[in-house]
C-alpha positions as CSV (number, residue, x, y, z in Angstrom):
1,M,37.1,3.5,6.6
2,M,34.8,5.5,4.5
3,V,31.0,5.0,5.0
4,E,30.5,4.3,1.0
5,K,33.1,1.9,1.1
6,K,31.4,0.0,4.2
7,I,28.2,0.2,2.0
8,V,29.9,-1.6,-0.8
9,E,31.3,-4.3,1.5
10,N,28.0,-4.8,3.0
11,I,26.4,-5.3,-0.4
12,V,29.0,-7.6,-1.5
13,A,28.6,-9.6,1.7
14,L,24.8,-10.0,0.9
15,T,25.7,-10.9,-2.7
16,K,27.3,-14.0,-1.0
17,E,24.7,-14.6,1.8
18,Y,21.8,-14.4,-0.9
19,P,23.4,-15.2,-4.3
20,N,19.8,-15.5,-5.8
21,S,18.6,-12.2,-4.5
22,V,21.3,-9.5,-4.4
23,V,23.5,-8.5,-7.2
24,F,26.4,-5.9,-7.0
25,L,27.1,-4.5,-10.6
26,E,30.7,-3.0,-11.0
27,N,31.1,-0.6,-13.9
28,Y,27.5,0.4,-14.3
29,D,27.2,1.7,-17.8
30,M,24.2,2.5,-20.6
31,T,24.7,-1.6,-21.7
32,I,23.9,-2.7,-18.0
33,G,21.2,0.0,-17.5
34,S,19.4,-1.0,-20.7
35,M,19.4,-4.4,-19.4
36,L,18.1,-3.6,-16.1
37,V,15.3,-1.7,-17.3
38,R,14.1,-4.6,-19.5
39,G,14.2,-6.9,-16.8
40,S,12.7,-5.0,-13.8
41,D,9.3,-4.8,-12.3
42,V,10.1,-2.1,-9.6
43,W,12.9,0.7,-9.7
44,L,14.0,1.5,-6.3
45,N,15.7,4.6,-5.7
46,N,16.5,5.9,-2.4
47,P,19.4,8.3,-2.3
48,R,19.6,10.6,0.7
49,R,17.9,14.0,-0.1
50,P,19.1,16.2,-1.6
51,Q,21.8,14.0,-3.5
52,E,19.9,12.8,-6.3
53,A,21.7,13.9,-9.4
54,S,18.5,13.9,-12.1
55,G,17.0,10.6,-12.0
56,T,17.6,9.5,-15.7
57,S,17.7,6.1,-14.6
58,G,14.5,6.2,-13.1
59,M,13.0,8.1,-16.3
60,K,14.1,5.7,-18.7
61,A,12.6,2.8,-16.4
62,A,9.3,4.6,-16.3
63,M,9.4,5.1,-19.9
64,N,9.5,1.5,-20.4
65,G,6.7,0.5,-18.0
66,V,8.7,-0.1,-14.7
67,L,7.3,1.3,-11.8
68,N,9.2,3.8,-9.7
69,L,9.5,3.3,-6.0
70,S,11.5,6.4,-4.9
71,I,12.1,8.9,-2.4
72,L,10.9,12.6,-3.5
73,D,14.1,14.0,-4.9
74,G,15.5,14.7,-8.4
75,W,12.7,14.3,-11.1
76,W,10.5,12.1,-8.9
77,P,8.5,15.0,-7.1
78,E,7.4,16.4,-10.4
79,A,6.5,12.9,-11.8
80,C,4.8,10.8,-9.2
81,Q,1.3,10.2,-8.9
82,H,1.4,7.8,-6.0
83,G,-0.3,4.7,-6.8
84,I,-1.2,5.6,-10.3
85,N,2.4,5.4,-12.1
86,G,4.4,4.3,-9.2
87,W,5.1,5.1,-5.6
88,Q,6.8,7.6,-3.2
89,I,8.9,7.0,-0.4
90,G,7.9,9.3,2.5
91,D,7.1,12.9,2.3
92,G,10.2,14.7,1.2
93,Y,11.4,14.9,4.9
94,E,15.0,16.3,5.4
95,N,17.2,16.4,8.3
96,K,20.9,17.3,8.4
97,K,21.3,14.3,10.9
98,E,21.9,11.4,8.5
99,D,20.6,8.6,11.2
100,K,17.4,10.5,11.7
101,L,17.0,10.9,7.9
102,D,17.8,7.2,7.1
103,A,15.5,6.0,9.9
104,H,12.6,8.1,8.6
105,D,13.1,6.9,5.0
106,Q,13.5,3.5,6.1
107,K,10.1,3.3,8.0
108,S,8.6,4.9,5.1
109,M,9.9,2.8,2.4
110,Y,9.0,-0.5,4.3
111,K,5.5,1.0,4.9
112,V,4.8,1.5,1.3
113,L,6.7,-1.7,0.0
114,L,4.7,-3.9,2.4
115,K,1.5,-2.2,2.4
116,E,1.2,-1.2,-1.4
117,V,3.9,-2.2,-3.7
118,L,3.9,-6.0,-2.6
119,P,0.3,-6.5,-2.4
120,C,-0.4,-5.0,-5.8
121,Y,2.1,-6.8,-7.7
122,Y,1.1,-10.3,-6.0
123,E,-2.7,-9.7,-5.6
124,D,-3.6,-7.1,-8.1
125,K,-2.0,-8.0,-11.7
126,S,-4.6,-6.0,-13.5
127,K,-3.9,-2.8,-11.3
128,W,-0.1,-3.4,-11.8
129,K,-0.5,-3.4,-15.5
130,E,-2.5,-0.2,-15.6
131,M,0.1,1.3,-13.4
132,M,2.7,0.4,-16.0
133,K,0.7,1.9,-18.8
134,Q,0.4,5.1,-16.7
135,S,4.1,5.0,-16.0
136,I,4.8,5.4,-19.7
137,L,2.1,7.5,-20.3
138,S,2.9,10.1,-17.8
139,T,6.7,10.1,-18.5
140,K,7.2,9.6,-22.3
141,D,6.5,13.2,-23.5
142,Q,7.0,15.3,-20.2
143,F,10.6,13.9,-19.7
144,A,11.8,13.3,-23.1
145,V,15.0,15.0,-24.4
146,K,12.8,16.6,-27.1
147,R,10.6,18.4,-24.8
148,M,13.6,19.4,-22.6
149,L,15.3,20.8,-25.9
150,E,12.3,22.8,-27.0
151,E,11.5,24.0,-23.8
152,Y,15.1,25.6,-23.3
153,Y,15.2,26.9,-26.8
154,E,11.9,28.6,-26.1
155,K,12.9,30.0,-22.9
156,L,16.6,30.7,-23.4
157,Y,17.6,31.3,-26.9
158,K,14.3,32.4,-29.1
159,I,14.5,36.2,-29.6
160,N,10.6,37.4,-29.0
């Protein structure tokens, strides 16, 4: 059985074991993405490096005040201000042995989740709100399509 299929089977099993906590969304699209962004406090993103496509879901979440908790891949190494506008998982460690990479990222994720994210959420609402503001302010212009198009035009198409 393919690893991806086994992962999906495990997630579906967890939805039955924890029906109020785990959800598996089939056919993810822009409508579902919009609903998720509006209803999320933390955007967890933990693909294996370097397999993050670009991170547009995380960008959209950040621009809507959702705090990212992500590995350093895709857009997040450029955007992350750890503890200010979200949190990084780990240190960018890479390893061709997936079990070693997964173990490293798992340890890092639990460390930041248990020692920083959850205490902030439950014990320091004013810091959480400030981080939400910083999430919006630090991403709304830098990661907007307008900025990207202007930069592409200047660098690729404009004749000096």
